[in-house]
C-alpha positions in Angstrom: 69.5 185.1 98.6 66.9 187.7 97.6 63.8 188.2 99.7 60.6 187.4 97.8 57.6 189.4 98.7 54.0 189.3 97.5 53.2 192.5 95.5 49.8 193.8 96.3 48.9 196.9 94.4 45.7 197.4 96.4 47.8 198.4 99.4 49.1 201.4 97.5 45.6 202.6 96.4 43.9 202.4 99.7 40.2 202.4 98.8 40.5 199.4 96.4 41.7 197.0 99.2 38.3 196.9 100.8 36.8 195.4 97.6 39.6 193.0 96.6 40.6 191.5 100.0 37.5 189.2 100.2 38.3 188.0 96.7 42.0 187.5 97.5 41.0 185.6 100.7 38.7 183.4 98.6 41.5 182.3 96.3 44.4 182.3 98.8 45.2 178.6 99.4 42.6 177.4 96.9 45.1 175.1 95.2 46.7 174.0 98.5 43.7 172.8 100.4 41.2 170.3 99.0 37.7 171.6 98.7 35.2 169.3 100.5 31.5 169.4 99.8 28.9 167.7 101.9 27.1 165.2 99.7 23.7 166.1 101.0 24.2 169.7 99.7 24.0 168.5 96.1 21.1 166.1 96.5 23.2 163.0 96.5 23.0 160.1 98.8 25.5 159.8 101.6 27.8 156.9 101.0 27.3 153.6 102.9 29.8 153.7 105.7 31.7 150.5 106.0 34.3 149.1 108.4 36.4 146.2 107.1 38.5 143.9 109.2 40.5 140.8 108.1 41.5 137.6 109.9 43.6 134.8 108.5 40.6 133.0 106.9 37.9 135.7 106.4 36.9 139.3 105.9 34.3 141.0 108.1 32.4 144.0 106.8 30.1 146.1 109.0 28.0 148.6 107.1 25.7 151.3 108.5 22.4 151.4 106.7 19.9 153.2 108.8 16.3 153.4 107.5 16.7 150.5 105.1 14.5 147.4 105.2 16.2 144.0 105.1 14.3 143.1 101.9 15.7 146.2 100.1 19.4 145.2 100.6 21.4 143.4 97.9 24.9 141.9 98.3 26.8 140.5 95.3 30.2 138.9 95.2 32.3 138.6 92.1 35.7 137.2 92.8 37.3 139.7 95.2 34.7 142.5 94.6 31.8 142.9 97.0 28.9 145.2 96.1 26.4 146.3 98.7 23.4 148.2 97.3 20.1 149.2 98.8 17.0 151.2 98.1 15.5 153.5 100.7 11.9 154.1 100.1 9.8 157.2 101.1 7.0 155.8 103.2 5.8 159.0 104.6 2.4 159.3 106.3 1.2 162.9 106.5 -1.5 163.7 109.0 -4.5 165.7 107.8 -3.7 169.5 108.0 0.0 168.9 108.3 2.7 169.8 105.8 6.4 169.1 105.5 8.5 172.2 106.0 11.9 170.5 105.6 13.0 166.9 104.8 16.7 166.1 105.1 16.4 162.3 104.8 17.5 160.7 101.5 15.2 158.4 99.5 16.6 156.5 96.6 19.3 154.0 95.7 22.8 153.8 97.2 25.6 151.4 96.3 29.1 150.7 97.4 31.7 148.4 95.8 34.9 147.2 97.6 37.8 145.3 96.2 39.4 142.9 98.7 42.8 141.3 98.6 41.7 137.7 98.1 38.7 136.1 96.2 35.7 135.3 98.4 34.1 131.9 98.8 30.5 132.8 98.0 29.1 129.5 99.4 30.4 130.3 102.9 29.4 134.0 103.0 27.0 135.1 105.7 25.0 138.2 106.2 23.1 139.6 109.2 21.1 142.8 109.5 19.8 144.2 112.7 19.1 147.8 113.9 20.4 149.4 110.7 23.7 147.6 110.7 24.6 145.0 108.1 27.3 142.6 109.1 29.0 140.4 106.4 31.3 137.5 107.1 33.2 136.6 103.9 35.5 133.6 104.0 38.5 133.8 101.7 38.6 131.2 98.9 40.7 128.2 99.8 42.2 128.1 96.3 43.6 131.6 96.7 44.9 131.2 100.2 48.7 131.2 100.5 50.1 127.7 101.0 52.7 127.0 103.7 55.3 124.5 102.9 57.3 122.9 105.6 61.0 122.6 105.1 62.6 119.2 105.9 
């Protein structure tokens, strides 16, 4: 089998390699590794971080929502889709003679939609919010629960 080598003409011309090496390094592996951008860098809201657990009869969602007032949180259920949305408001009080040099906190609307495996019983759903953490208990719909049949 033949040896395959990477042809680099800049190695032959000496002086050119100093200019092209940083460019080559930039594109080397570009299509191999995913490019991850921090959402805050582009002025977007950080997504709502959610932990989902499941028992035989219900789902439990725990969402981190720091800086959000309870009145500004909306939870909607449509079949097996759960949408959590909130609005973070800028309630900044500046003292006289003080100016803001940098603000890294997000103000605006955030939303997250999850699709669960079974439809949710909206009547039995419960929500608690304390210390920036929203906890949802979402019982599975009895009509969609798998039925067990005993064999005689």
